[in-house]
LOFI-792125 format. One record per residue: residue number from 0; z, y, x of N, C-alpha, C in turn. Coordinates in steps of 0.001 Angstrom, whole numbers, always signed. Atoms other than C-alpha are relative to their C-alpha. Layout:
<sites>
   pos       nc3       nc2       nc1      cac3      cac2      cac1       cc3       cc2       cc1
   NUM         Z         Y         X         Z         Y         X         Z         Y         X
...
</sites>
This chain:
<sites>
   pos       nc3       nc2       nc1      cac3      cac2      cac1       cc3       cc2       cc1
     0     -1269      -296      -680   +148126   +126013    +93202      -758     +1288      +927
     1      +501     -1200     -1012   +146103   +128223    +95845     -1098      +686      -583
     2      +380      -847      +952   +144348   +131093    +94682     -1828      -113      +664
     3     +1290      +369     -1085   +141187   +130742    +97282      -227     -1134      +347
     4       +37     +1096      -675   +141795   +127445    +98543      -546      -192     +1387
     5      +485      +346     -1162   +141336   +127930   +102043      +108     -1170      +779
     6      -189     +1584       -97   +140862   +124688   +103624      -917       -85     +1890
     7      +513       +75     -1657   +138900   +125481   +107445     +1250       +20      +795
     8     -1027       +95     -1163   +141063   +123862   +110287      +325     +1224      +881
     9       -77     -1252     -1248   +142338   +126187   +112538      +489     +1531      -372
    10       -88     -1373      +130   +142226   +129409   +110651     +1695      -155     -1061
    11      -920      -114      +582   +145005   +131095   +108572       -98      +166     -1407
    12      -145      -384     +1445   +145766   +132016   +105008     +1233      +879      -286
    13      -938     -1266      +411   +148304   +134711   +103203      +486      -596      -840
    14     -1091      +559      +646   +151109   +133088   +101396      +617      +736      -796
    15      -510     -1800      +548   +152489   +135808    +98558     +1249     -1274      -760
    16     -1123      +444      +539   +155945   +134770    +97514      +287      +730     -1429
    17      -727      -838     +1287   +156341   +137574    +94870      -137     +1487       +51
    18      +512     -1102      +157   +155765   +141062    +93941     +1013      +914      -500
    19      -848      -528      +921   +158225   +144094    +93599      -300     +1678       +24
    20      +338     -1026       -24   +158314   +147712    +93134      +191      +888     +1566
    21      +110      -777     -1052   +157383   +149975    +96667     +1572      +505      +635
    22      -971     -1218      -182   +160640   +151981    +96418      +576     -1034     +1610
    23      -613      +591      -813   +161959   +151011   +100192      -337      -979      +353
    24      +600     +1531      -344   +160864   +147312   +100566     +1272      -530      +200
    25     -1076      +466       -21   +163423   +144537   +100789      +146      -483     +1514
    26       -32      +629      -660   +165031   +143334   +103334       +50     -1362      +354
    27      -392     +1146      -363   +164209   +139893   +104765      +480      -857      +950
    28       +38      +319      -997   +166068   +139347   +107674     +1045     -1031      -734
    29      -817     +1364      +187   +167649   +135864   +107891      -641     -1351     -1067
    30      +683      +755      +372   +165084   +133838   +105621      -844       +13     +1298
    31      +645      +767      -701   +162916   +131587   +107220     -1814      +164     -1050
    32     +1024      +421      +365   +159968   +131056   +104471      -429     -1708      +259
    33      +187     +1339      -257   +157693   +127834   +104493       -68       -73     +1283
    34      +641      -137     -1264   +156051   +129141   +107574     +1219      +223     +1691
    35     -1060      -379      -476   +159260   +128964   +110107      -551      +521     +1133
    36      +578      -422     -1181   +156760   +130167   +113072      -227     +1308      +283
    37      +328     -1766      +259   +155591   +133567   +111683     +1378      +493     -1195
    38     -1007      -777      +323   +157871   +136399   +110278      -514        -9     -2047
    39      +269      -762     +1341   +157708   +137252   +106371      +135     +2027      +360
    40      +485     -1444       +43   +156422   +140881   +105830       -16      +192     -1008
    41      +494      -192     +1397   +155889   +143216   +102966     -2144      +416      -187
    42     +1147      +198      +500   +152119   +143670   +101593      -218     +1022      -771
    43      -325     -1297      +975   +151598   +147676   +100014     -1150      -597      -729
    44     +1159      -101      +627   +149840   +147630    +97111      -139      +938      -895
    45      -339     -1166      +474   +150075   +150928    +96102     +1279      +364      -145
    46     -1643      +100      +457   +153258   +151361    +94150      +937     -1117      -289
    47      -800     +1030      -173   +154403   +148038    +94463      -356      -614     +1112
    48      +141      +996     -1800   +154792   +145355    +97506      +295     -1342      -263
    49      -181     +1218       -28   +154251   +142181    +97941      +834      -627     +1101
    50      -955      +861     -1033   +156366   +139584    +99949     -1032     -1101      +358
    51     +1226     +1186      -659   +153592   +137490   +102413      +670      -508     +1266
    52      -137     +1011     -1416   +153445   +135017   +105423     -1458      -435       -88
    53     +1252      +920      -647   +150703   +134113   +107364      +358     -1150      +106
    54      -390     +1421      -247   +150531   +129962   +107198     -1643       -46      +580
    55     +1551      +790      -337   +147947   +127706   +108502      -600       -71     -1220
    56      +387      +776     +1195   +145620   +126767   +105955      +111     -1240       -41
    57        -2     +1688      +821   +145172   +123291   +106342     +1245      -116       -17
    58      -899       +65      +443   +148841   +122984   +105657      -137      +581     -1716
    59      -122      -335     +1425   +147676   +124035   +101993     -1314      -363      -367
    60     +1510      +577     +1031   +144409   +122402   +101331      +355      -871     -1165
    61       -92     +1422      +900   +143934   +120282    +98374      +705     -1471      +497
    62      -168     +1665      -143   +144275   +117251   +100081     +1398      +159      +742
    63     -1413      -192      -649   +147543   +118583   +101817      +862      -466      -797
    64     -1245      +230     +1354   +149052   +118950    +98409      +199     -1270      -609
    65       +84     +1065      +638   +147822   +116044    +97158     +1157      -977      +254
    66      -971      +615      -778   +150021   +114321    +99911     +1373      +238      -313
    67     -1062      -324       +60   +153036   +116294    +99600      +765       +89     -1103
    68      -774      +635     +1031   +153417   +115483    +95918      +518      -962       +15
    69      -193     +1075      -657   +153962   +112041    +97161     +1474      -366      +865
    70      -806      +220      -805   +156555   +112867    +99512     +1325     +1278      -380
    71     -1335      -489      +716   +159644   +114101    +97308      +572     +1209      +962
    72      -396     -1174      -832   +161795   +116084   +100253      -897      +503      +608
    73      +707     -1042      -230   +159139   +117499   +101597      -566      +955      -927
    74      +559     -1498     +1002   +157568   +119348    +98494     +1331      +238      -337
    75     -1161      -956      +236   +161472   +120201    +97826      +509     +1010     +1157
    76      -366     -1092     -1082   +162060   +121576   +101188     -1443     +1107      -580
    77     +1081      -980      +175   +158684   +123691   +100322      +847     +1171      -967
    78      -208     -1084     +1400   +159799   +125071    +97052     +1797      +425       +81
    79     -1494      +178       -97   +163535   +125411    +98457      -456     +1495      +632
    80      +354      -993      -746   +161980   +127882   +100938      -837     +1053      -729
    81      +372      -996      +829   +160149   +129743    +98340      +610      +358      -867
    82      -977      +148      +741   +162827   +129549    +96368      +799     +1339      +876
    83     -1029      -931      -744   +164916   +131281    +98786      -178     +1297      +623
    84      +636     -1524      -239   +162563   +134422    +99469      +217      +373     -1257
    85      -317      -932     +2031   +162645   +134916    +95873      +993      +409      -541
    86     -1136      -722      +554   +166054   +135230    +95293       -65      +979      +885
    87      -364      -830     -1103   +166454   +137116    +98625      -372     +1637      -750
    88      +611     -1316      +663   +164138   +139855    +97105      +361       +18     -1341
    89      -220      -482     +1458   +165091   +139647    +93433     +1337      +463      -250
    90     -1308      -812      +342   +168746   +140264    +94516      +172     +1584      +537
    91      -453     -1951      -514   +168048   +144035    +96086      -998      +322      -763
    92      +723     -1007      +747   +165391   +144902    +93405      -810     -1331     -1062
    93      +197      +919      +907   +163791   +143613    +90388     -1701      -366      +343
    94     +1373      +886     -1313   +160961   +140727    +91916      -533      -840     -1756
    95      +894      +950      +804   +158044   +139295    +89933      -268     -1021      +858
    96      -141     +1179     -1053   +158171   +135704    +91516     -1559      -814       -92
    97     +1446     +1013      +308   +154831   +134053    +91928       -74     -1795       -60
    98       +58     +1485       -92   +154179   +130286    +91791      -185      -926     +1302
    99      -160      +143     -1488   +154976   +128184    +94879     -2179      -657      +195
   100      +594      +132      -225   +152076   +127996    +97010     -1318     +1001       +10
   101     +1127      -618      +610   +149711   +131018    +95969       -89      +657     +1279
   102      +816      +212     -1336   +147425   +131383    +98652     -1194     +1374      +104
   103     +1629      -839       +65   +144408   +134181    +99691      -754      -113     +1395
   104     +1293      +245     -1092   +141663   +133948   +102149      +735     +1189     +1634
   105      -142      -945      -987   +142666   +137322   +103809     +1173     +1037      -419
   106      -408      -855     +1008   +144580   +140640   +102970      -618      +270      -784
   107      +852      -872      +715   +141724   +142533   +101906      +362      -607     -1530
   108       -69       +29     +1471   +141531   +139810    +99004     +1451      -203      -728
   109     -1201      +309      +659   +145237   +139513    +98512      -191     +1713      -660
   110      -130     -1196      +814   +145177   +143471    +97445      -872      +616     -1011
   111     +1195      -267      +941   +141823   +143088    +95555     +1162      -515     -1578
   112      -768     +1071     +1077   +143682   +140393    +93160     +1035      +396      -663
   113     -1223      -257      -137   +146891   +141424    +93314       +39     +1657     -1008
   114      +213     -1090      +236   +146224   +145140    +92555     -1120      +512     -1119
   115     +1287      -421     +1190   +143848   +144570    +89642      +848      -618     -1381
   116     -1375      +598     +1165   +147516   +142693    +87888      +739      +886      +164
   117      -941      -796       -71   +149269   +145523    +88686      +698      +961     -1490
   118      -811      -506     +1667   +149201   +146960    +85025     +1429     -1507      -812
   119     -1086      +891      +204   +151127   +143394    +84481     +1253       +88      +699
   120     -1193      -186      -731   +153623   +143715    +87027      +693      +571      -284
   121     -1236     -1048      +738   +155008   +146682    +86081      +683      +115      -851
   122      -691      +418     +1159   +155164   +145541    +82348     +1386      -660      +993
   123     -1305     +1206      -472   +157268   +142462    +83745      +986      +522      +938
   124      -802      -510      -660   +158697   +144394    +86560     +1389      +715     -1090
   125      -686      -718      +613   +160335   +146798    +83801      +794      -976     -1080
   126      -951     +1369     +1150   +160962   +143718    +81094     +1164      -387     +1176
   127     -1001      +814      -112   +163493   +142058    +83542      +848      +780      +953
   128      -744      -637      -807   +164806   +144976    +85420     +1724      +265      -427
   129      -945      +453       +71   +168725   +144601    +85462      -187      -710      -976
   130      -386     +1286      +491   +168538   +141125    +83846      -154     -1373      +646
   131       +72     +1065     -1061   +168854   +137551    +84820      -351     -1320      -867
   132      +129     +1066     +1447   +167884   +134307    +82970     +1310      -842      +256
   133     -1258     +1237      +514   +170367   +131540    +81463      -555      -647       -75
   134      +960      +736      +995   +169582   +128542    +80663     +1308      -434      -940
   135     -1401      +971     +1237   +171995   +126756    +77454      -992     -1602      -149
   136       -99     +1375      +504   +171828   +122919    +76840     +1018      -560      -989
   137      -412      +635      +290   +172965   +121318    +74223      -284     -1282      -353
   138      +703     +1227      -153   +173302   +117673    +73878      +701      -770     -1644
   139      -432      +395     +1452   +173749   +115265    +70847     +1115      -519       +15
   140     -1327      +884      +504   +177017   +113825    +69049       -28      -828      +564
   141       +23     +1734      -216   +178186   +110268    +69845       -73      -154     +1679
   142       +95      +576     -1441   +177976   +108302    +72875      -764      -745        -1
   143      +592     +1096      +308   +175771   +105453    +73816      +722      -896      -268
   144     -1076      +534      +633   +178994   +103355    +73273      -120       +81     -1498
   145       +40      +270      +969   +178672   +103995    +69744      -746      -361      -885
   146     +1098      +456      +588   +175351   +103081    +68851       -29     -1085      -886
   147      -188      +900      +179   +176793    +99957    +67534      +142      +220     -1423
   148      -744      -439     +1110   +178726   +101764    +64949     +1012      -980      -953
   149     -1154      +888      +257   +181163    +98852    +64995      -685     -1090      -779
   150      +782     +1168      +217   +178382    +96591    +63988      +137     -1219      +691
   151      +311      +717      -300   +178612    +94183    +66298        +4     -1424      -358
   152      -178     +1074      +684   +177767    +90596    +64931     +1207      -700      +439
   153     -1343     +1058      -211   +180451    +88483    +64249      -368     -1421      -716
   154      +445     +1805      +417   +180715    +84526    +63260      -467       +27     -1387
   155      +141       -74     +1322   +178949    +84030    +60634     -1309      +385      -719
   156     +1111     -1297      +542   +175871    +86749    +60021      -665      -462     +1191
   157     +1298      +668      -104   +172464    +85792    +60618      -173      +454     +1667
   158      +312       -92     -1261   +171421    +85705    +64513     +1210      -307      +950
   159     -1316      +282      -433   +174607    +84429    +65703       +37     -1490      +352
   160      +313     +1125      +122   +174857    +81258    +66999      +632     -1364      -968
   161      -397      +801     +1345   +177435    +79970    +64546      -685       -63     -1216
   162      +821       +70     +1155   +175506    +81192    +61472      -924      -723      -211
   163     +1136      +309      +421   +172472    +79928    +61769       -85     -1428      -461
   164       +60     +1239      +937   +173444    +76353    +60152      +510      +377     -1038
   165      -325      -388     +1582   +175519    +77419    +57708      +754     +1946      -469
   166      -344     -1537      -261   +175674    +81772    +57106      +858      -745     -1359
   167     -1088       +63      +583   +178441    +82626    +55387      -782      +434     -1801
   168      +110      +123     +1433   +178064    +83085    +51020      +133     +1722      +532
   169      +114     -1584      -298   +176448    +87315    +51382       -25      +377     +1173
   170      -372     -1048     -1629   +176776    +87859    +55093     -1764      +519      +134
   171     +1337      -747       +69   +172844    +88562    +54652      +282     +1328      -454
   172      -356     -1236      +833   +173538    +91332    +51928     +1081     +1202     +1149
   173     -1196      -914      -634   +176831    +92523    +54106      -930      +369     +1185
   174      +902      -510      -616   +174359    +92798    +57181      -571     +1102      -174
   175      +579     -1457      +806   +171957    +95229    +55441      +558      +751      -123
   176      -341     -1240      +382   +174379    +97196    +53936      +378      +621     +1127
   177      +179      -700      -627   +175647    +97555    +57353      -651      +878      +620
   178     +1088      -897      -730   +172431    +98502    +59166      -148      +771      -376
   179      +315     -1206      +245   +172448   +101096    +56334      +786      +763      +539
   180      -728      -500      +315   +175468   +102108    +56627      -352      +915     +1882
   181      +133      -322     -1524   +174844   +102791    +60541     -1491      +672      +151
   182     +1005     -1058      -409   +171347   +104413    +60145      +737     +1077      -853
   183      -872     -1539      +354   +173398   +107090    +57556      +849      +751     +1271
   184     -1013      -144      -638   +175874   +107241    +60234      -783     +1052     +1163
   185      +725      -866     -1003   +173014   +108456    +62665      -280      +964      -357
   186      +920      -940      +376   +171040   +110568    +61006     +1126     +1154      -952
   187      -728     -1417      +378   +174162   +112611    +59666      +535      +687     +1480
   188      -565      -694     -1114   +175282   +112972    +63228     -1251      +752     +1179
   189     +1190     -1234      -697   +171583   +114097    +64354       +82     +1304      -503
   190        -5     -1481      +918   +171706   +116663    +61348      +726      +919      +638
   191     -1273      -851     -1077   +174973   +117840    +63159      -333      +856      +805
   192      +640      -307     -1000   +173617   +118004    +66033      -689     +1835      +272
   193      +956      -701      -241   +170756   +119602    +65026      +605     +1718      -605
   194      -487      -880       +84   +172521   +122199    +63372      +877     +1116      +498
   195     -1028      -956      -843   +175117   +123273    +65823      -862      +312     +1445
   196      +742      -732     -1266   +171799   +123579    +68422      -389     +1622      -913
   197       +39     -1108      +890   +170641   +126323    +65795      +755     +1279      +301
   198      -202     -1418      +241   +173390   +128181    +65357      +958      +411     +1718
   199       -40      -762     -1581   +174129   +128188    +69534     -1083     +1117      +415
   200     +1240      -488      -530   +170522   +129140    +70011      +326     +1758      -976
   201      -466     -1489      +720   +171247   +132197    +67127      +982     +1005      +773
   202     -1120      -511      -556   +174673   +133122    +68934      -821     +1193      +945
   203      +661       +95     -1015   +172825   +133393    +72139      -519      +910      +128
   204     +1714      -930       +72   +169396   +135163    +70886      +739     +1595        +5
   205      -856      -931        -5   +171953   +137540    +69691      +320     +1479     +1260
   206       +94     -1112     -1473   +172758   +138992    +73536      -841      +272      +867
   207     +1104      +454      -815   +169591   +137961    +74815     -1161     +1454      -185
   208     +1295      -634      +119   +166500   +140246    +75427     -1271      -618      -296
   209      +641     +1273      +392   +164541   +137389    +75025      +141     -1202       +69
   210      -192     +1572       +12   +164187   +133388    +74928      -965      -484       +58
   211     +1377      +521      +253   +162245   +130983    +75269      +415     -2089      -212
   212      -540     +1855      +335   +162675   +126595    +73922      -988      -324      +868
   213      +413      +870     -1172   +162188   +124413    +76896      -405     -2070     -1084
   214      +177     +1473      +601   +160912   +120713    +75664     +1449      -636      +177
   215     -1170      +917      -686   +164455   +118855    +75336       +20     -1243      +508
   216      -302      +922     -1201   +165428   +116118    +77908       -46     -1692     -1130
   217      -434     +1013     +1007   +165307   +112506    +75900      +795      -377      +801
   218     -1382      +428      -210   +168132   +109873    +76153      -812      -792     +1629
   219       +70      +894     -1271   +168361   +107839    +79709      -618     +1161     +1208
   220      +722      -696      -620   +167339   +111122    +81891      +887      -600     +1163
   221      -691       +78      -874   +168551   +111437    +85641     +1779      +280        +4
   222     -1190      -527      +297   +171433   +113368    +84758     +1161      -930     -1088
   223     -1191      +818      +555   +173241   +110719    +82608      +794      +690     -1307
   224      -566      -277     +1512   +173972   +112891    +79704     -1051      -395     -1167
   225     +1089      +636     +1136   +172583   +112177    +76111      -906      +835      -602
   226     +1304      -692      +308   +169585   +113233    +74578      +301     +1703      -530
   227      -884      -786      -183   +169463   +116843    +74334      -930      +696     -1267
   228      +275       +29     +1101   +169299   +118615    +71035      -715     +1922        +9
   229      +273     -1353      -614   +168653   +122369    +72914      -428      -160     +1230
   230      +522      -435     -1734   +166851   +123123    +76029      -771     +1498       -56
   231      +508      -998       -90   +166605   +126646    +76184       -79     +1185      +688
   232      -470      -917     -1338   +166475   +129857    +78760       +30     +1245     -1001
   233      -160     -1420      +862   +167384   +133627    +77788      +129      +783     +1315
   234      +383     -1430     -1115   +166879   +136680    +79481     +1062      +820      -503
   235     -1575      -954      +243   +170232   +138470    +79483      +241     +1397     +1108
   236      -617     -1685      -426   +171404   +142098    +80544     +1227      -671     +1355
   237     -1481      +269      -442   +173733   +141791    +83566     +1242      +473      -173
   238     -1350       -33      +323   +176422   +143622    +82203      -123      -900     -1305
   239      -536      +649     +1048   +176588   +141037    +79353      -342     -1387      +451
   240      -522     +1260      -276   +176782   +138101    +81698     +1969      -853      -786
   241     -1150      +643      +515   +180497   +137191    +80894      -241       +24     -1335
   242       -75      -134     +1678   +179752   +138509    +77011      -301     -1432      +335
   243      +412     +1182      +798   +177957   +135280    +77081      +388     -1148      +476
   244      -911     +1077      -928   +180001   +132969    +78939     +1032      -207     -1102
   245     -1321      +186      +564   +182692   +133956    +76613      -410      -282     -1167
   246      +588      +638     +1094   +180618   +133501    +73627      -618     -1528       +71
   247       -31     +1172      -347   +179344   +129901    +75041     +1180      -830      -291
   248     -1023      +509      -108   +183125   +128741    +75467      +673      +407     -1053
   249      -436      +168      +791   +183805   +129770    +72402      -798      -645     -1156
   250      +821      +968      +510   +180928   +127695    +70615      +380     -1366      +171
   251      -827     +1440      -487   +182448   +124787    +72547     +1100      -288      -585
   252     -1020      +146      +917   +185382   +125179    +70857      +175       +96     -1425
   253      +303      +623     +1078   +184102   +125515    +67718      -297      -801      -749
   254     +1043     +1395      +147   +181418   +123150    +67530      +768     -1171      +433
   255      -796     +1464      -902   +183252   +120155    +70090     -1273      -403      +936
   256     +1460      +736      +477   +179783   +119970    +70630       +52      +214     +1933
   257      -573      -286     -1757   +178932   +119666    +75078     -1294     +1147      -207
   258      +895      -606      -400   +177050   +122600    +75829      +332      +917     +1511
   259       -76       -78     -1671   +175791   +123500    +79294      -451     +1245      +121
   260      +288     -1338      -439   +175355   +127123    +80658      -206      -172     +1337
   261      +183       -91     -1234   +173865   +127716    +83766      -861      +758      +748
   262      +705      -738      -507   +172400   +130264    +85877     +1574     +1289      +742
   263     +1695      -639      +111   +172103   +133418    +86573      -809      -241      +811
   264     +1273      +640      -972   +168374   +132554    +87811      -487     +1256        -6
   265     +1318      -766      -111   +165761   +134552    +88744      -658        +0      -748
   266       +88      +104     +1027   +163947   +135163    +85593     -1659      -362        -8
   267     +1469      +596      -637   +160644   +132919    +86585       -78      +152     -1752
   268      +251      +569     +1167   +160571   +132298    +82490      -430     +1336      -770
   269      +222     -1277      +932   +160160   +135689    +81655     -1035     +1411      +506
   270      +947      -307      -865   +157301   +137154    +84048      -768      +388       -12
   271     +1370      -909      +355   +154556   +136764    +82491      -866     -1761     +1416
   272     +1131      +343      -632   +151573   +134089    +83765      -720      +716     +1290
   273      +549      -854      -593   +150034   +136053    +87347     -1079     -1010      +694
</sites>
């Protein structure tokens, strides 16, 4: 998490939120960052500018972060504060966000390390200028209540109390046939869902400058949705955002699929690792 791992009690460190071009510099009024008692400021890096804040080093030791990882509300507070700063800066100029808790022991150290990455920053800024990140999720057809496929056990079938003594003639064969039918129905539904996912991805990619496939969430996730068959993010030019919304709406109507569109976001997924 930290670049230099400052740990000495009573010392300070430099927290870096993001890097943007030096033209003018962003207005940082109204945001406090992760350290409410220290102002946000800019750190010149030649033709670039870093958005930084002085913080207490003891709050960002490895031990402190290990504790914070078990305290979800506190971890969320830091993540939200970091994201708020990045969002304010990105609303004013193309911005490369840095990972949560990127710290340096001193300004000179930050200038050296970030300056060495200037070519990468410029490449990323050129790529994301006037673009935003959009998320698209497609969910599998059907619903959890359909999993039995209408094959709930009936009196006289194997496994029911009534049927244990005298199974009806041909009950075992009928049961196996229902199971095969259910399996075939599920397979068709899965294949149909995957085809829809590919169609959605193809259509959205035609609008996007870049895209990334993420690992789909499985069943039983906190949002209560069915399993995902597509979880992707796209870098879309600002002037095409309305077109994207129209395309997704049309895909919903044509396919009948549950398609979730989210954004626009700061393009975290398309700036590369720094």
